[in-house]
C-alpha distance (Angstrom), angle and dihedral (degrees) to the residues before:
residue distance angle dihedral
M1 . . .
P2 3.85 . .
H3 3.80 121.3 .
T4 3.82 93.7 -139.6
M5 3.79 134.8 42.9
R6 3.79 141.1 -174.8
A7 3.74 119.8 -102.2
L8 3.83 133.4 -178.2
V9 3.76 104.3 -132.1
A10 3.84 134.5 -176.3
A11 3.79 109.7 -152.4
E12 3.84 94.4 -164.2
V13 3.85 142.8 -5.2
G14 3.73 113.1 -68.2
E15 3.82 145.9 96.4
P16 3.88 108.0 -33.2
A17 3.83 92.0 -125.9
D18 3.74 89.9 55.8
V19 3.83 103.7 41.1
L20 3.82 104.8 34.5
R21 3.79 117.9 101.0
L22 3.86 132.7 174.0
E23 3.80 109.4 -121.8
S24 3.78 140.3 177.9
R25 3.78 113.9 -122.3
P26 3.81 136.5 172.6
V27 3.89 115.3 -93.6
P28 3.74 104.1 -107.2
E29 3.81 125.5 -124.2
P30 3.78 122.9 -127.4
G31 3.74 118.4 -119.2
A32 3.87 129.4 -155.3
G33 3.71 112.1 -40.1
Q34 3.75 93.1 8.7
A35 3.84 140.0 108.2
L36 3.77 133.5 -150.8
I37 3.83 109.5 -127.3
R38 3.81 124.2 -158.5
V39 3.82 99.5 -146.5
T40 3.82 118.2 -135.7
A41 3.80 101.4 172.5
T42 3.76 137.1 7.1
P43 3.86 129.4 171.9
I44 3.78 132.0 -127.6
H45 3.76 108.3 -130.4
A46 3.79 125.6 -172.3
S47 3.80 87.5 -119.1
D48 3.80 89.7 57.4
L49 3.80 89.0 59.1
H50 3.84 93.0 46.1
V51 3.79 89.3 53.0
L52 3.83 89.5 58.9
R53 3.82 89.4 47.4
G54 3.83 91.8 53.3
R55 3.74 91.3 -118.1
Y56 3.80 103.4 111.8
G57 3.77 132.5 87.9
F58 3.79 96.4 -91.3
F59 3.77 131.5 39.6
P60 3.88 119.2 -143.4
V61 3.78 124.3 -148.9
F62 3.84 107.6 -98.1
P63 3.02 132.6 -99.6
T64 3.76 88.2 53.0
V65 3.81 136.8 168.0
G66 3.76 108.0 -118.4
G67 3.77 127.0 -119.9
H68 3.79 111.0 66.1
M69 3.87 97.1 -178.2
E70 3.84 124.0 59.3
C71 3.76 149.6 -34.2
V72 3.79 143.1 174.4
G73 3.81 127.0 -130.4
H74 3.75 147.1 124.1
V75 3.80 131.2 -75.9
E76 3.79 107.2 -107.9
A77 3.82 100.0 172.6
L78 3.73 140.8 -1.2
G79 3.83 128.5 -136.8
P80 3.79 123.2 -134.0
E81 3.88 114.4 -71.2
T82 3.81 92.6 16.0
E83 3.74 110.1 143.8
G84 3.79 136.2 179.9
L85 3.78 97.9 36.7
E86 3.85 134.1 89.1
I87 3.80 132.6 -152.0
G88 3.78 109.8 -95.2
E89 3.87 94.1 22.5
R90 3.78 115.8 143.5
V91 3.77 112.8 -125.8
V92 3.75 145.9 170.4
A93 3.80 112.2 -125.3
V94 3.78 114.3 -149.5
A95 3.76 106.7 -147.9
V96 3.83 98.1 170.3
P97 3.86 104.0 130.1
A98 3.79 112.9 -124.6
V99 3.81 115.3 -125.5
P100 2.89 110.8 -119.2
G101 3.81 94.6 24.3
P102 3.80 145.9 86.9
P103 3.82 122.8 -59.9
V104 3.85 117.2 -88.7
I105 3.78 124.9 -142.8
G106 3.83 116.8 -105.8
T107 3.79 120.4 -110.5
W108 3.81 101.9 -140.7
Q109 3.83 92.2 98.8
E110 3.78 137.8 81.8
Y111 3.79 97.4 -110.3
L112 3.77 131.7 20.7
V113 3.86 138.7 175.1
A114 3.79 117.6 -126.3
D115 3.78 136.8 177.5
A116 3.78 112.2 -104.6
H117 3.79 93.1 -122.8
R118 3.81 87.6 59.6
L119 3.83 92.4 58.4
L120 3.85 124.4 88.6
P121 3.81 121.3 -172.3
V122 3.80 112.2 -129.8
P123 3.84 132.6 -154.6
D124 3.80 118.2 -95.0
D125 3.75 92.8 -125.0
L126 3.79 93.6 58.5
S127 3.87 111.6 96.0
D128 3.76 120.4 -122.6
S129 3.85 86.2 -120.6
S130 3.87 90.8 61.4
A131 3.84 96.4 34.8
C132 3.84 94.3 54.1
Q133 3.79 90.3 56.8
L134 3.81 99.0 48.2
A135 3.78 100.7 95.6
V136 3.79 103.5 57.0
N137 3.75 119.6 31.2
P138 3.85 102.0 23.7
L139 3.76 89.7 43.0
T140 3.82 90.9 48.8
A141 3.87 90.4 51.2
L142 3.82 90.7 49.4
L143 3.85 94.5 48.6
L144 3.80 94.5 46.1
V145 3.83 95.3 51.9
T146 3.80 102.5 34.9
R147 3.85 105.4 26.0
E148 3.75 111.8 21.7
L149 3.83 96.8 39.1
D150 3.86 100.8 14.2
V151 3.90 89.9 -149.2
Q152 3.77 111.2 -162.0
P153 3.81 126.3 -142.1
G154 3.83 109.8 -84.3
E155 3.77 93.1 21.3
W156 3.79 117.4 120.7
L157 3.84 117.1 -114.4
L158 3.80 117.0 -162.0
Q159 3.82 116.1 -158.4
T160 3.81 135.1 176.4
A161 3.84 124.3 -150.7
A162 3.83 88.1 36.1
G163 3.79 90.0 166.8
S164 3.82 93.4 57.1
T165 3.80 121.6 98.9
V166 3.74 93.2 -99.5
G167 3.74 92.8 42.0
R168 3.82 92.2 56.8
L169 3.76 90.1 47.8
V170 3.77 92.4 51.2
I171 3.88 88.8 52.0
Q172 3.84 91.0 52.8
L173 3.83 93.7 44.4
A174 3.81 92.6 45.9
R175 3.77 92.6 50.7
H176 3.80 89.2 51.7
L177 3.82 91.5 50.2
G178 3.80 94.7 45.3
I179 3.82 94.7 -110.1
P180 3.80 116.6 143.8
T181 3.76 114.1 -137.2
I182 3.86 135.9 -149.9
N183 3.76 106.8 -156.5
V184 3.78 125.9 -159.5
V185 3.82 120.2 -152.0
R186 3.83 132.7 173.3
R187 3.83 98.9 -140.2
R188 3.77 131.3 54.6
S189 3.81 89.8 -139.9
A190 3.81 89.5 66.3
V191 3.77 96.8 58.6
D192 3.85 99.0 83.4
E193 3.78 90.3 45.2
I194 3.77 93.6 54.1
K195 3.80 92.0 47.1
A196 3.76 90.6 49.3
L197 3.77 89.1 52.9
G198 3.83 89.3 56.8
G199 3.79 104.6 -90.6
D200 3.76 108.4 151.3
E201 3.81 97.5 -152.7
V202 3.78 129.6 12.6
I203 3.83 126.7 -161.5
C204 3.83 118.7 -164.8
T205 3.85 112.0 -153.9
E206 3.85 88.7 -162.2
D207 3.83 88.9 78.9
E208 3.78 109.6 -1.6
D209 3.82 135.3 77.2
L210 3.83 106.6 -120.7
A211 3.81 99.1 -151.6
R212 3.77 94.2 45.1
R213 3.79 93.5 49.3
V214 3.77 92.3 49.0
A215 3.80 89.7 52.9
E216 3.95 89.4 50.9
I217 3.76 90.2 50.5
A218 3.84 105.4 37.1
G219 3.80 100.6 21.6
P220 3.88 133.5 -96.3
D221 3.83 92.8 -63.5
G222 3.76 92.8 60.4
V223 3.81 126.5 -146.4
R224 3.78 131.4 -41.5
K225 3.79 99.1 -148.1
A226 3.79 130.0 48.7
T227 3.80 143.0 155.3
D228 3.81 125.3 -153.2
C229 3.78 129.5 -162.8
V230 3.77 98.8 165.4
A231 3.87 108.4 58.0
G232 3.74 117.9 -177.6
P233 3.84 117.4 80.8
V234 3.78 91.5 -24.1
G235 3.80 91.0 57.5
A236 3.79 88.3 51.0
Q237 3.80 92.3 52.0
V238 3.83 89.4 51.7
S239 3.78 89.8 55.9
Q240 3.83 89.7 49.6
A241 3.86 88.4 53.0
L242 3.84 92.2 56.9
S243 3.80 120.2 105.6
P244 3.82 118.3 -124.7
G245 3.77 107.1 -68.3
G246 3.79 91.6 17.1
E247 3.77 124.3 140.0
V248 3.79 138.3 -147.8
V249 3.79 123.5 -162.7
V250 3.84 112.5 -151.4
Y251 3.77 112.9 -152.5
G252 3.82 103.5 162.2
A253 3.83 144.4 16.6
L254 3.84 106.6 -142.9
S255 3.83 91.4 159.3
T256 3.84 86.9 66.8
H257 3.85 96.1 38.9
R258 3.77 93.2 131.4
Q259 3.72 97.4 28.4
T260 3.85 119.0 121.0
D261 3.81 99.9 174.9
P262 3.86 108.6 93.2
A263 3.79 89.5 -153.3
A264 3.82 89.7 64.8
L265 3.81 93.8 53.9
T266 3.75 94.3 89.8
I267 3.79 145.5 126.7
P268 3.83 109.2 -146.1
L269 3.81 98.4 -141.3
Q270 3.80 125.9 -174.1
A271 3.84 107.6 -120.5
R272 3.80 93.7 -158.5
S273 3.82 90.5 57.6
L274 3.80 93.1 46.9
I275 3.80 93.9 45.8
Y276 3.76 104.3 40.7
E277 3.76 96.3 37.2
A278 3.80 95.7 38.9
K279 3.80 94.6 -131.4
T280 3.80 120.9 171.4
V281 3.84 125.3 -139.1
R282 3.78 113.7 -177.6
G283 3.71 140.3 158.7
F284 3.90 135.0 -114.0
W285 3.78 124.2 -162.6
L286 3.72 119.2 174.7
N287 3.86 92.4 -142.5
R288 3.79 90.2 60.5
W289 3.84 91.4 47.7
F290 3.74 88.3 55.8
G291 3.81 88.8 47.8
S292 3.85 91.8 56.4
A293 3.81 103.2 31.7
S294 3.85 120.4 89.0
P295 3.84 118.0 -119.7
P296 3.86 89.8 -108.7
E297 3.72 90.5 51.1
V298 3.87 91.5 50.3
L299 3.81 92.2 50.2
R300 3.75 92.5 47.8
A301 3.77 91.6 53.7
L302 3.76 92.9 44.7
S303 3.85 91.3 48.5
E304 3.78 88.3 52.0
V305 3.74 91.4 51.5
C306 3.77 91.7 47.3
T307 3.87 92.3 51.3
L308 3.89 90.3 48.8
V309 3.79 90.1 53.3
A310 3.76 95.4 43.0
D311 3.83 91.1 49.1
G312 3.80 91.2 51.5
V313 3.85 95.2 -114.6
L314 3.87 90.5 118.2
T315 3.80 116.8 37.0
I316 3.84 118.6 -158.0
P317 3.85 108.8 -159.9
P318 3.88 113.5 -127.4
G319 3.68 115.2 -91.8
R320 3.79 127.6 -128.3
P321 3.83 109.4 -110.0
F322 3.79 124.9 -134.2
P323 3.81 129.3 176.7
L324 3.76 115.8 -121.2
D325 3.77 93.1 -110.8
G326 3.80 88.3 55.3
F327 3.80 91.3 65.1
A328 3.82 94.4 124.4
E329 3.77 90.8 59.7
A330 3.86 92.4 41.7
V331 3.72 93.0 50.7
A332 3.86 90.9 47.6
F333 3.80 89.8 50.6
A334 3.82 92.0 49.1
E335 3.94 88.7 53.3
E336 3.82 93.6 53.6
P337 3.79 113.2 105.6
A338 3.80 113.7 -111.3
H339 3.82 90.0 1.7
G340 3.80 90.5 165.3
A341 3.86 110.5 -153.9
K342 3.78 118.6 62.6
P343 3.91 109.7 -109.8
L344 3.81 111.5 -122.0
F345 3.74 132.4 -169.6
V346 3.79 105.8 -136.0
F347 3.82 127.5 -166.7
D348 3.80 135.6 -168.3
G349 3.79 112.6 -52.5
A350 3.77 97.2 21.6
R351 3.80 116.5 154.1
T352 3.80 102.4 -148.0
């Protein structure tokens, strides 16, 4: 095992392209209940970049290694009193910081130390490209549908951003569970693609009224369950489309993706509708779920996701690999609108 490793580090808050630097650092040693992981692949999420900009829901201590989400790799060493893992075992490391909770080490480096309860063994036939993306988007889709909203078979589920990664996974999961979906997209060109994926109904906000179309599809009372990843006026329209007593879980704000003014990060809700129809609008953030869920609960949910992916119920599109020293190109690719494949940092031995 080498004594030093490469790590992609941000010295201060700022634009990722400006503050990221490739550094040489000592390979860390695992403590009690921990394992040393040799990383083989780790994704670049939009949220990873927002963390470096200081525009996310938690603020790491700088300098910080980038990538505060997930990775896949092999167990290289075990700390004292670490049970349930074996040297050489292939695992997903969940690096999503719990809120509230202690800081978690970034994944954009060749080796990292992780607590054993944050590690999930993965099947050999699952590619590194899929495995390194298990712990954020597929888990979010599973939690939204089955835990946060507890949508039942035959019950309509309305979702915005249906063409996003989570939106596509929600469609696949809902189809598997017998849940019909109403899917909202921005562009008419996306309608056929969403239907081909299994979306039952598609509403295009480019030329359709969201609330009116929901009433036509689900009836004049609307739907009882909805997820929103757009916020802004679209999020408000979703709340209008809810039936009395309905609920929408907001887990993103794509309409304000580049917005830096907190006053603009809004959903203009109609108070009369909320009050007189007793509707609920609430948020979901994966970091807070990790802060409240017990380690066994976390591992159960991750194991469920892993099984769904291994069985082909959920499909994770192949990522686009980049070497760590190609980080400037990788970040630029991640910043492109509608860039398609998820950019991944890959290391020696990756199975992509």
